[in-house]
C-alpha angles and dihedrals in degrees: 000000000000118000125219097243100040118098112256121211087205090063093050093047089047088055098045091046092072088076091073089063102096137150134255124317112305118226115233119246115223123240096008117135140145114264091230133354139192116201118189137169107252114249114244113282114255099213094184091053089044092053092047091049092051091048086056091050096256110131121207122249108241135148131021121331114181136173135161092277108031140029121199127181109187128199090340127156118235087246092057089045089053090048094051092044096052098029094243140157113239096248087060094069119082117184146111120323095247090067088087098040106047112081127205136191112211122185113183135170118229116228120249113281093019121129128212089255088070091059094092095053091044087051090052089056089050094050093052094044100042106029095030090234116191125171146152133213129245144162116246135178114253136173112240129183109229113210104216139164115270122241096263094046136254120319094202130129117225114241116238093237142355114260117266116254118267115266100221091193093059113109120247116260123222109288091016131119134183131213135172114245130187089265100042137284121349120202117198121191129191110220128210094254092059093260125126126225114205115198107201096176113225091008089062142243123293130187116206125192133172110220105208094186094056093027093232141130109233121205121188133172140161097190113033132136121223089245088053090050092048091052091051091051090050093053091049093052090046098047093098092061088240095128093250120189128283115248110222121198106231098152093104085221107146104185139085113261144190111248135179124172134167119205130192112244090210090055094054087050090051090047094051088050092052092050090048091054090049087057092052096258112144109232133164116274094222137063124246092275093050099253119138115258124240126207111268089227092057099046121077095199145354123245089225089065139284135040132282115266087253094053093044092055091046090058086065091056091254131108137213110222123185112232135172116233141172108246124190110239137203100216114196113224097176137003133159118234089210117053122223116266119283 
């Protein structure tokens, strides 16, 4: 069983997963390319070393890190690289299963006069050259979860103020890491109690913790937007790699709010298995203890602790509604698993 003060790979992955939350399709910019780039397969992750480093206040370097002179993409799947390059959400990419499993390290030099905003277009060029990426675009039906206001209205407290902008020049503190997200820099800090605080800039600041005693994932924020909250719910539902649904903010609530939810870990695992079955993946029909699973939408809480994600959201005067929507897709026609030599 996980302990409160021991690093959890789940929390790190949950934090890094926010990088897959993007915006609409980006348009390629002509004649933009890195001056020089090294592409290597990432070495296997040593979880024990990672845990020891984090206990000592040294955060791992993962995700995209871009400035005007250099671009680094550390321990990123090809799916995450495509998402960054084309400014996509993860459910907008269709391709082989290994896109999410193979990890790569890319170090590239930006040409003179370039800005960090040019990096996505340069990464597009690299993916086409080094991975022989070919794709087409399509509209496909997807199930989305709309985050809407409940029938009795929201039960949210306004934040006294929106979070201040992230100072990109501020040095990293012990236990802190920085990544470049689709809407600007993201700072993630591991706290002494084993929780992780994610500063998403204008979308808000959220603290996440796994409570091993109650078997729950706890999210708490005093300054989050509904868009930021929807993004975080999406990341939680997609953590199992099951292709879980995208949560889309449709509340029309424009402020920053105080939010606290407690979600059953068992419910999240059941949700992941349910999504896997819908995708045609054969999974056991029982939980680890042998009990029959119930749909997370039908159960209000889990005996192991915590509420379902649906019930947790409803306590805030909000609701998650399943809806079918046409979603623009980047469908990969060809991509090489091994990049061409540096």
